[in-house]
C-alpha positions as CSV (number, residue, x, y, z in Angstrom):
1,M,11.4,-33.3,31.8
2,S,10.4,-30.2,30.4
3,G,13.5,-27.4,29.5
4,P,14.2,-24.0,30.8
5,P,11.3,-21.8,29.6
6,E,11.9,-19.2,26.8
7,K,12.8,-15.7,27.4
8,P,10.2,-13.5,25.7
9,L,11.5,-11.4,22.8
10,S,11.5,-7.5,24.2
11,R,12.6,-6.1,21.2
12,P,12.7,-7.3,17.7
13,P,15.5,-8.9,17.0
14,G,18.1,-7.3,14.8
15,R,21.5,-8.0,13.4
16,G,23.4,-5.6,16.2
17,P,23.1,-3.9,19.2
18,Y,20.6,-1.2,18.0
19,G,21.0,1.7,20.7
20,L,24.6,1.5,19.8
21,I,24.0,1.9,16.1
22,M,21.6,5.0,16.4
23,L,24.6,6.6,19.0
24,L,26.9,6.0,16.5
25,L,24.9,7.5,13.7
26,G,23.5,10.4,15.9
27,G,27.5,11.5,16.4
28,L,28.5,11.2,12.9
29,L,25.4,13.3,11.4
30,A,26.6,15.9,14.7
31,A,30.4,15.7,13.9
32,M,28.9,16.0,10.0
33,L,27.2,19.1,10.9
34,L,29.8,20.7,12.4
35,T,32.7,19.8,10.1
36,A,30.3,21.3,7.2
37,T,29.7,24.3,9.1
38,C,33.2,25.1,9.4
39,L,34.6,24.2,6.0
40,G,34.0,26.7,2.9
41,Y,35.7,29.7,1.0
42,M,35.6,31.1,4.7
43,K,37.4,28.5,6.7
44,I,35.9,28.9,10.6
45,P,37.6,27.3,13.5
46,P,34.9,24.8,15.3
47,G,35.3,26.4,18.2
48,R,34.4,29.7,16.9
49,V,31.1,28.1,15.3
50,L,30.4,26.5,18.3
51,E,30.8,30.3,20.3
52,I,29.0,32.0,17.6
53,I,26.1,29.6,17.4
54,F,26.0,29.5,21.4
55,Q,25.8,33.5,21.4
56,T,23.2,33.9,19.2
57,L,20.8,31.5,21.2
58,V,21.3,33.0,24.0
59,H,21.8,36.8,23.1
60,P,19.5,36.8,19.8
61,A,19.2,40.9,19.6
62,T,23.1,41.4,20.4
63,A,25.0,38.6,19.0
64,R,26.4,40.1,15.9
65,Q,27.4,43.1,17.4
66,T,29.4,40.9,20.0
67,T,30.7,38.6,17.4
68,D,32.5,38.8,14.5
69,P,29.4,40.3,11.9
70,V,31.0,38.7,8.8
71,M,31.2,35.4,10.6
72,A,28.0,35.2,11.8
73,A,26.4,36.6,8.6
74,V,28.3,33.7,6.9
75,L,26.7,30.9,9.4
76,F,23.5,31.9,9.7
77,D,22.6,33.4,6.4
78,V,24.8,30.8,4.1
79,R,26.0,27.5,5.8
80,L,23.6,26.9,8.0
81,P,20.3,27.2,5.9
82,R,21.9,25.0,2.9
83,I,23.3,22.5,5.6
84,L,20.3,21.7,7.6
85,T,18.1,21.6,4.5
86,A,20.5,19.1,3.1
87,A,20.4,16.8,6.2
88,V,16.7,17.0,6.0
89,V,16.2,15.9,2.3
90,G,18.8,13.2,2.7
91,G,16.7,11.7,5.6
92,G,13.3,12.3,4.1
93,L,14.3,10.7,1.0
94,A,15.9,7.5,2.9
95,L,12.9,7.2,4.9
96,A,10.5,7.5,2.1
97,G,12.8,4.7,0.4
98,V,11.9,2.8,3.4
99,V,8.4,2.8,2.8
100,F,8.6,2.1,-0.9
101,Q,10.8,-1.1,-0.3
102,G,8.5,-2.4,2.0
103,I,5.1,-1.6,0.2
104,L,6.3,-2.7,-3.1
105,L,8.0,-5.6,-2.2
106,N,11.2,-4.6,-4.2
107,P,14.8,-3.8,-3.1
108,L,15.2,-1.8,-6.1
109,A,12.3,0.7,-5.4
110,D,13.0,4.2,-4.2
111,P,11.2,7.6,-3.5
112,Y,10.8,7.8,-7.6
113,T,9.5,4.5,-8.5
114,L,5.6,6.0,-8.9
115,G,7.0,8.6,-10.6
116,V,7.5,11.6,-8.2
117,S,10.5,12.9,-9.6
118,S,9.1,12.7,-12.8
119,G,6.2,14.3,-11.6
120,A,8.2,17.4,-9.5
121,A,10.2,17.8,-12.6
122,F,7.5,18.3,-15.0
123,G,5.7,21.2,-12.9
124,A,9.2,22.6,-12.2
125,A,9.7,22.9,-16.2
126,L,6.4,24.5,-16.4
127,A,6.9,27.1,-13.7
128,L,10.5,27.9,-15.5
129,L,9.1,27.8,-19.3
130,F,6.3,29.8,-18.3
131,N,8.0,32.1,-15.7
132,F,5.3,31.9,-13.0
133,T,5.9,34.3,-10.2
134,F,2.4,33.5,-8.2
135,W,4.5,32.6,-5.3
136,G,7.1,34.9,-6.0
137,A,10.6,33.0,-6.0
138,Y,9.3,29.7,-4.0
139,S,6.6,29.2,-7.2
140,V,8.9,27.0,-9.0
141,T,9.2,24.9,-5.6
142,A,5.2,24.9,-5.4
143,C,4.7,24.0,-9.3
144,A,7.2,20.8,-8.2
145,F,5.1,19.6,-5.1
146,A,1.8,19.9,-6.7
147,G,3.5,17.8,-9.8
148,A,4.6,14.9,-7.7
149,L,1.5,14.8,-5.5
150,L,-1.0,14.7,-8.4
151,T,1.3,12.2,-10.3
152,L,1.0,10.1,-7.1
153,L,-2.8,10.7,-7.3
154,L,-3.0,9.6,-10.9
155,V,-0.8,6.6,-10.1
156,I,-2.8,5.3,-7.3
157,R,-6.2,5.6,-9.6
158,M,-4.9,4.0,-12.5
159,A,-3.5,1.3,-10.1
160,G,-6.5,0.8,-8.1
161,S,-9.0,0.5,-10.6
162,G,-8.3,-3.4,-11.5
163,D,-10.0,-6.4,-9.2
164,Q,-6.2,-6.6,-7.5
165,G,-6.5,-2.9,-6.2
166,L,-3.4,-1.4,-4.8
167,S,-0.9,-4.8,-5.5
168,S,2.8,-4.1,-6.1
169,G,2.5,-4.9,-9.3
170,N,0.0,-2.5,-10.4
171,L,1.5,0.3,-8.8
172,I,5.1,-0.3,-10.1
173,L,3.6,-0.7,-13.6
174,A,1.4,2.3,-13.5
175,G,4.4,4.5,-11.9
176,V,6.6,3.3,-15.1
177,I,4.0,4.3,-17.6
178,I,3.1,7.8,-16.0
179,A,6.8,8.5,-15.6
180,A,7.4,7.5,-19.4
181,I,4.5,10.2,-20.4
182,L,5.5,12.9,-18.1
183,A,9.4,12.4,-19.3
184,A,8.0,13.0,-22.9
185,G,6.5,16.0,-21.7
186,I,9.6,17.3,-20.0
187,S,11.5,16.8,-23.7
188,L,8.9,19.2,-25.2
189,I,9.4,21.9,-22.9
190,K,13.0,21.4,-22.9
191,F,12.8,21.8,-26.6
192,L,10.3,24.9,-26.4
193,A,12.5,26.5,-23.7
194,D,15.2,28.2,-25.7
195,E,17.2,30.2,-23.5
196,Q,15.3,28.7,-20.7
197,V,16.6,25.1,-21.3
198,A,20.0,25.3,-19.1
199,V,17.8,26.8,-16.1
200,I,15.4,23.8,-16.4
201,I,18.7,21.4,-17.0
202,F,20.4,22.7,-13.7
203,W,17.3,22.3,-11.3
204,L,16.4,18.7,-12.9
205,M,20.5,17.8,-11.8
206,G,19.6,18.9,-8.3
207,S,21.1,21.6,-5.9
208,F,21.2,23.6,-2.7
209,A,23.1,26.7,-3.6
210,S,21.3,29.3,-2.2
211,K,19.3,27.5,-0.1
212,T,17.3,29.8,2.9
213,W,16.0,29.4,6.2
214,A,12.5,29.7,4.3
215,D,13.5,26.2,2.5
216,L,14.2,24.7,5.4
217,L,11.1,25.9,6.9
218,L,9.1,25.1,4.0
219,V,10.7,20.9,3.7
220,T,10.2,20.6,7.7
221,F,6.6,21.4,7.8
222,F,5.5,19.3,4.5
223,A,7.7,16.6,4.9
224,G,7.5,16.5,8.9
225,P,4.1,14.8,9.5
226,G,5.0,12.6,6.8
227,M,7.7,11.0,8.6
228,L,6.1,10.9,11.7
229,L,3.3,8.9,10.2
230,I,5.9,6.5,8.5
231,I,7.4,5.8,11.9
232,F,4.0,5.7,13.6
233,Y,2.9,2.9,11.1
234,A,6.1,1.0,11.0
235,R,4.6,-2.2,12.8
236,E,1.9,-2.3,10.1
237,L,4.6,-1.4,7.1
238,N,6.3,-4.9,8.7
239,L,3.2,-6.8,7.8
240,L,2.9,-5.4,4.6
241,S,6.1,-6.2,4.0
242,L,4.8,-10.3,4.2
243,G,2.4,-9.6,1.2
244,P,-1.1,-8.4,1.4
245,R,-2.9,-11.5,2.0
246,A,-0.5,-12.3,5.2
247,A,-0.9,-8.9,6.3
248,A,-4.7,-8.8,5.8
249,S,-5.1,-12.2,8.0
250,L,-3.1,-10.6,10.7
251,G,-5.9,-7.7,10.9
252,V,-4.4,-5.0,8.8
253,D,-6.5,-3.0,6.1
254,T,-4.3,-3.3,3.5
255,R,-5.6,-0.9,1.2
256,R,-6.3,1.8,3.6
257,T,-2.5,1.4,5.5
258,T,-1.2,1.2,1.8
259,A,-2.7,4.5,0.8
260,I,-1.7,6.1,4.2
261,L,1.7,5.0,3.9
262,L,2.1,6.0,0.1
263,T,0.4,9.2,0.3
264,S,3.1,10.1,3.5
265,A,6.1,8.5,1.6
266,T,5.6,10.6,-1.5
267,L,4.5,13.9,0.6
268,V,8.1,13.8,2.1
269,A,9.5,13.0,-1.3
270,A,7.8,15.5,-3.0
271,A,8.5,18.1,-0.3
272,C,12.1,17.3,-0.6
273,V,12.3,17.2,-4.3
274,A,10.7,20.2,-4.5
275,V,13.2,22.2,-2.6
276,S,16.3,20.3,-3.8
277,G,15.7,19.2,-7.4
278,I,16.3,15.4,-8.4
279,V,18.7,13.6,-6.3
280,G,19.3,10.0,-7.3
281,F,20.2,7.1,-5.4
282,V,19.7,8.6,-1.5
283,G,16.2,6.5,-1.6
284,L,17.8,3.4,-3.2
285,L,21.0,3.0,-1.4
286,V,20.8,4.0,2.1
287,P,17.8,1.4,3.0
288,H,20.1,-1.2,2.1
289,L,22.9,-0.5,4.1
290,V,21.2,0.3,7.0
291,R,19.3,-2.9,6.7
292,G,22.3,-4.7,7.5
293,L,23.3,-3.1,10.5
294,T,19.4,-2.7,11.8
295,G,17.6,-5.8,10.7
296,P,14.5,-5.6,8.5
297,D,12.5,-4.6,11.1
298,S,10.8,-1.2,9.8
299,R,10.4,0.1,13.9
300,R,14.2,-0.2,13.9
301,L,15.2,0.8,10.2
302,A,13.1,4.0,9.7
303,P,14.6,6.2,12.5
304,A,18.3,4.8,11.4
305,A,17.8,5.4,7.7
306,F,16.6,9.1,8.6
307,L,20.0,9.3,10.4
308,A,22.0,7.8,7.9
309,G,20.2,9.6,4.9
310,A,21.1,12.9,6.4
311,L,24.7,12.0,6.9
312,L,25.2,10.8,3.5
313,L,23.8,13.8,1.5
314,L,25.2,16.1,3.8
315,A,28.3,14.8,3.2
316,A,28.2,14.7,-0.4
317,D,26.8,18.1,-0.4
318,T,29.7,19.2,1.9
319,V,32.3,17.6,-0.7
320,T,30.9,19.5,-4.2
321,R,30.3,22.8,-1.9
322,A,33.7,22.8,-0.1
323,L,36.3,20.4,-1.5
324,L,35.7,20.5,-4.9
325,P,37.5,23.3,-7.2
326,R,34.1,23.6,-8.9
327,E,30.5,22.9,-7.4
328,V,29.3,20.0,-9.1
329,P,25.1,19.4,-8.9
330,I,24.3,17.1,-6.0
331,G,22.6,14.8,-8.1
332,V,25.0,14.1,-10.2
333,L,27.7,13.6,-7.6
334,T,25.2,11.2,-5.7
335,A,24.6,9.5,-9.0
336,L,28.5,9.0,-9.6
337,I,29.1,7.6,-6.0
338,G,25.8,5.7,-5.5
339,G,25.9,3.8,-8.7
340,P,28.8,1.9,-8.7
341,F,28.5,1.3,-5.0
342,F,25.1,0.1,-5.4
343,C,26.3,-2.5,-8.4
344,W,28.9,-3.7,-5.6
345,I,26.3,-3.9,-2.9
346,Y,24.1,-5.8,-5.7
347,Q,27.0,-8.2,-7.0
348,R,27.7,-8.8,-3.2
349,R,24.2,-10.3,-2.6
350,L,24.0,-12.4,-5.9
351,R,26.6,-14.1,-4.7
352,G,25.4,-14.5,-1.2
């Protein structure tokens, strides 16, 4: 006698109820957004925050006249641009981390493995050294973005020149070589900068201070299409995680798909780094944490990692902005928190 027919899987297997996980992450992010908006030098009650936002959305022309103009200015000119920018950058870095770890087959890969951060830092340092003003206040951001993209093109060209093509080993090795050269260039720029060296070092440490709606629009405009492409190619990313030969045998054009995903992830990371400076450990730590909840399927992992990355970086920025006696650069804070935490996770995986 034959046994009962097996039920087909309606969705990829995971380690928890996916809908509940997404609902929990979304709820925590919404609560963190409201909490961050309330906290600061001027404390604003949550009800007052929601009231001002609602009146501004419904009656934008007269909202600041009917509400407290000082509170409205603090919310819409100071806090909300910074808060939303931090959330988008955190989600983008986490999403890029999912791609780099999947393509490079390396759990220690992050958005900066291929030298993206070094390229952005080199471009920003050049702009600060020579005082570029071709794009006004966003000249440094533009140079950082261009430096990150040019670094990716150089790494891909260098890694793809061999017989193995864009293999994970070639990409990592090319990224390490290019990053080392750029790091030496950054050191030379800091040596030549004299009084500008403090500005360069502050940018390298990362910060969301003085972010405006234009910064939010910039990172969303450049990172948004890359995020959508990553989620669209999540199935192909699953197959690439099996290795190039296995993916090719299953019908994936590995070279084309790898180039698309690498370009998308780098576009996202470059836009985030150009706006915020160097913010480490988000793209490395968040995919590890979320993978333990959703499983390795990128179709589930990518959206959840975006929410978790936004939550983590927004919480870190809120701590340094509103709770510490003096604002610490966000890159320093994420490294101080993420480094020991990642060591703990790594030790647990070794014992497991």
